[in-house]
N, C-alpha and C positions, 0 to 999 in steps of 0.2 A: 734473449732478452737482456738488456743492460739497464740497470737502475740509474735514474738520473741523479746527478749530484745534488740537485735541489731537493729531491725526495729524501735522500740520505741525510742531508743537512737538517731538514725539517724534522725528520724522525728523531735524530740525535738531540735536537733542541727540545723536543717534546719530552723525551725520556729524561732529560736533565732539568726539566721545569721544576722550580721550587716556589711554593710548595706543591702546586699541581697546575696542569694546563686546562684550558676551557674550550669546549666545543659548544657553540651557542648560536641561536638564531630562531626565526619563526619556523614553524613546522613546514610550511609549504610556501612557494612563491605565489603571492596573491597579485602582485603587480611589480613592475620594475621600480617604480617610485617607492613602494613600501619597503622592499628589501634594501634599497639604497639607503633609505632613512634609518632602518633598523641596524644595518651594518655600521653606519656612522656612529650611532648612539652606543652600540655594544662595544665597538672598538675603543671609543673614548672612555667608557666605564672600565673596561678591562685594563686599559693603560694606566688609569688612575689607581686601580687596585694592585697593579703589578703582576698581571697574569698574561701568559701567552695565549692568544686567541686564534681559533680556526672558526670561520663563520659557516653556519649550517643553514641550509634550506633545501627543500626537495622540489624537483621539477614535476614529479608525478607520484601521487599516493595510490599505488596500485592495489592496496589491500584494504580499502575503505569498507566499512560495515555494509553500506548500501551502494548499489550501482548508480544511484541518483545523486550521490554526494560529490562535492567539489574535489577534483583530483589535482589541479594545477595546470600550468600552461603546456605541459608536454616536454619531451626531451629537447627537441630542436630549439624552440624558443627559450626554454628554461636555461639551457646551457649558455645561450647568448647573453641572457640577463646575468647569470652567475659570473661569466667572464668579465662583463662590464663592472660588476660589483668588485671583483678581485682587483682589477686594474685601478678603479677609481679610489679604492680605500687601501690598496697595498696590503691585503690580508689573504692568507691561504683559505681555501674553500673545501668543505666536506659536503658530499651529497650521496644519495643512495641509488643503487641499481637493483633491478628485479629480474633482469634477463641477461644471459651471457652476451647477447648481441649488442647490449648497450655499453659494455665496458670500454671498448676502444674509444668511442666518441667521448664518453664521460672522462676518461683518463687524459684527454687532451686539455681539459679545463680544470677538473678537480685535483686537489693535492692529496686528498684522502677519499677513497671510495668506501662507502659503507655498505655492509651486507645486512639486510633486514633480519630480524630475529627468526621469522618463520623460515628463512632460507639459509640458516647458518650451517647446515650440513650438506648443502647442494654443491657437490664436488666441481661440476663444470663451471658454475658461477664463481666459486672461490678461485679456481685456476685462471679463468678469464680475467678476473679482477687483478690477480697476482701478476699476470703477464703484461699489464699496463706499466709495471714498474713503479706505480704509485703506492702510497701507504694504504693498507687495507684494515678497516675497523670492522670487526665481526661482532654483531650483537648476539648474545646468548639467547637461544630459543626459550620461550616461556615454559616449554615442555621438557627442557634439557637439564641434566645434572651438570654442574660446573666442569666435571671431568671431560665432557664432550668438547669443550673449547680447546683442550690440548690437541685433539685430533684435527679440529677445524683450522687452528693456527698452523699445524704441521702441513696441511694440504697447501697452504699458501707458500710455506717455505720450500716444500718439495717442488713447487712450480718455479723456484728460482728467486723468490722475493722474501727477504728477511724482515722487511718493514711491515710488521703486522701488530695489531692491537686487538684486545678482546674487551667486550662491554657487557656489564650486567644490567638487565632491564626488568627484573622481577620474574617470579615463577607463579604459574597458575595455581590458584587455591580454590578448588571447586569451580563453580560457574561464575562468570562476571567479576572476578576479583583476582588480584595479584598480591603476593607478599614479597618483601625484600629480605632475603636471608643474608645478614652481614658475613656469615661464614663463607659465602660464595666469593666475596671480594678477596678473601685470603686464599681459598682453594684455587681460584683462577690464576694465581701467580704461577701455578705449575705449568702454565702455557709458556712461561719464560718470555714474557713480553709485557708492555705496559697494560695496566688494568684500568678501565674507565667505568664510572658509575653513571648510568642514565637516571637522573633524579626526577625526571618528569614522566616519561612513558611508564616507569615502574609503578606509578600511582594511578594508572588507568583502571577503569572498570569496563573491560571489553564487552561491547554490546549490552551494557548494563543500564542504559538510560532509555526509558520509554518515551516515545515522541507523541505529541498531540496528534490525533488523527490516525494513530497506528504506526507500527514500525519501531525499530530500536536504533540507538546510536551509542557510542562509547562515552561513558562518563569518567569521573575521576575525583581524586582528593587533593585539589590544589593546596589546601591548607596544611597538608602533611609534607609538602616538598621540603621545607626547612628541616623537618625531622630526619628525613632520609639523607639529605645533603650533609647535615651535621655528622650523622653516623658514618657516612662514606669517607669524609675527609679525616675523621678521627681514626678510622681503620688504616688510612694511609694510601688511598687510591692515587694513581698517577694522573688521572684526568677526570673532569666532570663534564658530562653531556647534559645540556638542558635546553628546552625550547622556551623562547621568550617572545612576548607579544606586547605591543603598545596598547592594545584594546582587546584583552582576552575574551571578553563576553561577546565580541563580534567576530572572533576568529572563525573562519570557515572549516577548520580542521583542528581537532583535539583542543578546543577552547578550554575545557575543564582542567587540563593539565599543563597549560602554558603559563609560565611565570610572568607577572606584570613587569614591564620594563621599568616603571617608576620605583619598583622595590628591588631591582637587580643589584645596584651598587651596595645597598645596605646588607643584603644577604651575602654577597661575595666578600665584603669586608669581614663579616663574622666568620665565614668559612676559612678565610686565609688565617685568621687569628687562631682558630681551632687547630688547623693543620700544622701551624708552626709550633703550637704547644704540645702536640701529640708526638709520640715516637712510633706511630703506626707503621711506618715503612721499615722499621728495624725489628727483627725477630726478638721476642722476649726470651732471654736466657733463663730457663727454668732449672733450678737446682734441686735434684731429687735425693741428694745425700741426706741421711738421717740428721734431724735437728738435735743439737745438744746445747745445754745451758753454758 
């Protein structure tokens, strides 16, 4: 396997991003027209704010709460749409895979292959993603300690791909709830790669919303997205992952935790200001010598 020069260049640019890079877009491809419009708006906003953008959307949501839920257009059609978005707006693409067999095809379109949190320890999937030569972003499982990500990242490297990132997306706290432990953002640096904070999925309430007529769906705390985002950039993460929608109340997937497009620029401006004021990326030098007058 040979890493493409474009992947190496993108990875180095993201690592050098100041104050952080942005992975953003609607949760799932609803239509070609929708993702085209969203990509255009998000690119314009990120450019005005001064952030490097990788556009995100999924072709298939394979782990929906209900088998009746909308999943997306599927891999074949979804990749064609993402490729057109990539060319039309001249932006890199990140999308997720759920099976090893998907990696080769996805790697021909996506610049970053994302490993879902539930699958972060699946060796065959990590190796297959690594062998595409594309950047691999691994989401930390909600059930995992941050130390697990050291091993997951190493699986990608041992497959011959140094271009790996790890992503915090919350930890299960009892049933139907997640907490975000800021210590994880620091501890995950031990994976020796860029650390990303998912500021939207980490506020889900998994299967925590009762539906009229029976059944459950995932809810969330959209109003707390700024809280988690402010914390993450103050700590000094390398990247922010967030799902953005122009009409969150009508979004077919994860509506309660998608951030409104109309509020995106305002939030990003604040986050950039916090990140630039913080020294979070620099270790604090603690002096333990006895204090004397």
